[in-house]
C-alpha positions in Angstrom: 0.0 0.0 0.0 1.4 3.4 -1.0 1.9 6.0 1.7 0.0 9.2 1.0 2.0 12.3 0.9 0.5 15.0 3.1 -0.2 18.2 1.2 -0.8 21.7 2.3 -4.4 22.4 1.3 -5.6 26.0 0.5 -6.1 28.0 3.6 -8.3 31.0 4.3 -7.2 34.3 6.0 -7.6 32.6 9.4 -5.5 29.6 8.5 -8.4 27.2 8.2 -8.7 24.7 5.3 -11.2 26.1 2.7 -14.4 24.0 2.5 -17.0 25.0 0.0 -20.6 24.0 -0.4 -19.6 22.3 -3.6 -17.1 20.2 -1.7 -19.8 19.1 0.7 -22.3 18.4 -2.0 -19.6 16.4 -4.0 -18.9 14.3 -0.9 -22.6 13.5 -0.5 -22.9 12.7 -4.2 -20.0 10.2 -4.0 -19.9 8.6 -0.6 -23.5 8.0 0.5 -24.8 8.6 -3.0 -27.9 10.5 -1.8 -29.8 11.9 -4.8 -29.9 15.7 -5.1 -33.7 15.6 -5.1 -33.7 14.3 -1.5 -32.9 17.7 0.2 -34.1 16.6 3.7 -31.9 13.5 3.6 -28.9 15.4 2.4 -29.3 18.1 5.1 -29.6 15.4 7.7 -26.5 13.6 6.5 -24.5 16.9 6.5 -25.4 17.6 10.1 -25.3 14.1 11.6 -22.1 12.9 9.9 -20.2 16.3 10.1 -19.4 16.2 6.4 -17.4 19.5 6.5 -15.0 17.9 9.0 -14.6 14.8 6.8 -13.9 17.0 3.8 -11.4 19.0 5.8 -9.6 15.8 7.0 -9.5 14.4 3.4 -7.9 17.6 2.2 -5.3 17.6 5.0 -4.5 13.9 4.5 -4.2 14.3 0.8 -7.0 11.9 -0.1 -9.5 14.5 -1.3 -8.4 14.1 -5.0 -8.8 10.4 -4.8 -12.3 10.7 -3.3 -13.5 13.1 -5.9 -12.0 11.0 -8.7 -14.1 8.1 -7.6 -17.0 9.9 -9.2 -15.9 8.8 -12.6 -15.9 5.1 -11.6 -19.3 5.0 -9.9 
């Protein structure tokens, strides 16, 4: 198994990793595959599973690109 190289993700003015709504929506499209038409389920998933933190960790760990590239294979 290859070791992932940690990268320095883009930071905002306060030194926090930048997480956009598109990042969160992309995660929900790829990982739990909740349809966009199911707004209530998507909002529940965002809150209950702390998707913003999962995206942040993926960007810090250098796995974000691998995750979003899964979209082409699903």
